[in-house]
N, C-alpha and C positions, 0 to 999 in steps of 0.2 A: 799528504794527500795530493793527487794530481788532477789536472782537469782533463776531460775527455769530450771537449766540445760543448758540454751542457752544464759543467759545474764540477765541484769536487766529488770524488768518490771516497767514502760513501757520501751520497748526496743528502744534504740537510737543507730544507727551504730557508732562505734568508728573508725574513719579514721586511727588512729594509731595502731589499733590492730584488723584488720579485719579477721574473719574466713569465708572462702568462703561459706561453707555450711550454716552457720548462716546468712550471708548476702543474699544468694539466697532465704532462707526460709522467711526472712523479706520482700524481694521485692514481692515474691509470695503472702504473707499474705496482704501486703499493697494493692496490685492490687485487691485481692479478696474483701477486706474491701471496697474499692472504688466502685467496680462493684455492690456488693450486696446492698450498701447504695443507689446508684443511681437507680438501677432498682426497688427497693422496693418503693421509692418515686414515680416513674413513675407508678407502678402498683396500689398504693393507690390513686393517682390522678385520674387514669382511673376509678377505683372502685367507687370513690365518685362523679363522674360525668363529669370530664374533659377529655373525650375520644377524640381521634383524629382519623380521617379517615386513615391518613397515619402516623403511629406511629413509623416509622423507626428512627426518632430522639430520641426516648425513648427506644424502646425495640429491640436494636441491639445486646445486650449482648457482645459488644466489649469494653473492659475496656478502651482502648486507646482513644476512643471517649469521655469518661467520665473524663479523666484526666484534673485537674486544676493545672496550674503552681504553685500558692502559696500553694494549698492544698497538692501538691506532695512534695514541699520543706519542708512543716511543718512535714511530716513523717520523714524526715531526721534530723530535728533539735528538734522535739518534741515528736516523736513516734506516732503521730496521724495526721489526715488530713481530706480531704473532696473531693467530686467530684465536677464537673461543676454543677451549679444550674439547676435543672430540671425546664423547662419552664411550668408555670401554668397559665391557664385562669380562674381566680377566679370567673369570672361572671357566670360560669357553675356550681359553687358550690351552693348548697341549703343554707349553712351557710358559707359564704367565709372565715371569720376569723378563725372560729373553724376548718374547714376542711383544711385550709392552715397549721395551727399548726399540725394537725394530719398527714398530708402528710410529713412535714419536720421531725417529730419525727419518722416516719415509718422507715426511713433509719437507725437510730441509733438502733431501735428495731430489725431490720433485722441483724445488726452486732451482737447483743446479741444472736440471734437464731443461727447464723453461729458459734459462739463461743461455744454454747451448742453442736452443731453436732461435732465440732472438739474435745470437751471434751469427748464425747461418744466414738470417735475413739481412743483417747489417752488411755482410760480405757481398750479398747480391746487390743491395742498394748502392753500395760504394762503387761497385762495378758499373752500375747504371748512372752513377753521378746524381743519386737521389739522397736527400738529407735523411739519415737514419736516426734522428733525434729520439723519437719514441722507443725504438728498439734498443738504442744505447742505454736509455734509462731502464727499460725492462731488464736488460742483462745486468746492469749495475745494481739495481735494487734487489733483484732476486739472488745475486751472489752475496750481497751484503747480508740479506736475511739468512741465507744458508750458513755462512761463516760464523755469524753471531750466535747461531744456535749451539755453538761450541761452549757458550758461557754456562757454567754449571749452576745456574740459579733458575728455579722454576719461573715461568713455564717453558724455559728453553729445552731443547731436545736433550742436551748433555746432562741436564739435572736428573733425567730419568735414571741414569746410571747409579745415582745415590738414592733417589726417592723410592725406587722399587724394593729397597731393603728396609724401608720404614713402614711399620704397620699402620694402615689407614683404615680404621674400622668404621668410620662414619663419613658421610658426604661433607659434613661441616669441616672435618680435618683437611680434606682436599681443598675446599674452598679457601680455608685460611692460608694454606700453603701457596695456593695459586695467587691470591690477592696480595700476600706479603711479599712474594717474589716479584710480582708484577710491578708493584709500586716502588720496590727497591730499585729495579732496573730504570724506571722512569726517573727516579731521584738521582741516580748515578749519572745518567746521560744529561739531565737537566743541569746538574752541577758542572759537567764537562763543558756544556754549551755556554753557560753563563760565566764561568771563570776562565775557560780556555785551557784548563789543566786536564790532561789526559789521565784517565783512571783505568779503563779497559780498552778503549779504542786504539791506543798506540800498539797494542799487542796483536790486534785482529785486523786492523786496516791494511798492513802489509800483505796479509793473506788475501784479502779482497782484491788488492791491486795486482797481485801476482796472478791470481785466477782470471781477472779481467784481461790482463796482458796476454794470457795464453788463448783466450777465446776471441778477443777482438784485436785485430792487427791492422 
């Protein structure tokens, strides 16, 4: 991992050496990543046919309603995370499996778009010789979130390529799948952080760094 003015990418808070401005920038960036990921999924689901008469449970733009406990913990131990699952009625989709995959990946795509916007602001700030700390963090955290959604473990987007083929006849089955995958991810990255041994991150961090290098020069 390399440093880009504010710490390592992917950024993980160091409890023994916390800088207040860096920590605040990270928290803001993580909240933005969660919000844009969740609302993008809600928008895509509506666009593809799963519209709701009262969509306040989706389009409230209040990030605290989107927070997932394991997803939030994973930001602290792994530098990435996820929102609460956006409820889908796949019977309203013309192509249920395909559209479900599209909806889940739309969150990660939105994270990439937000990172691009942050990179444009960074370019302007650097031209004006203004410290772009917050926007560097926004770009880094959102790119990390997007790339790590390639992990094929629920609730990451790539897992949908597998789970759409598994019959899920009850809400309980969905909950079990969600929480088992969520806490497995937290456990993996907690082990990585405490032992220093890479399990998943060595394969994905180079992609994050490559993407950040293309956006931020």
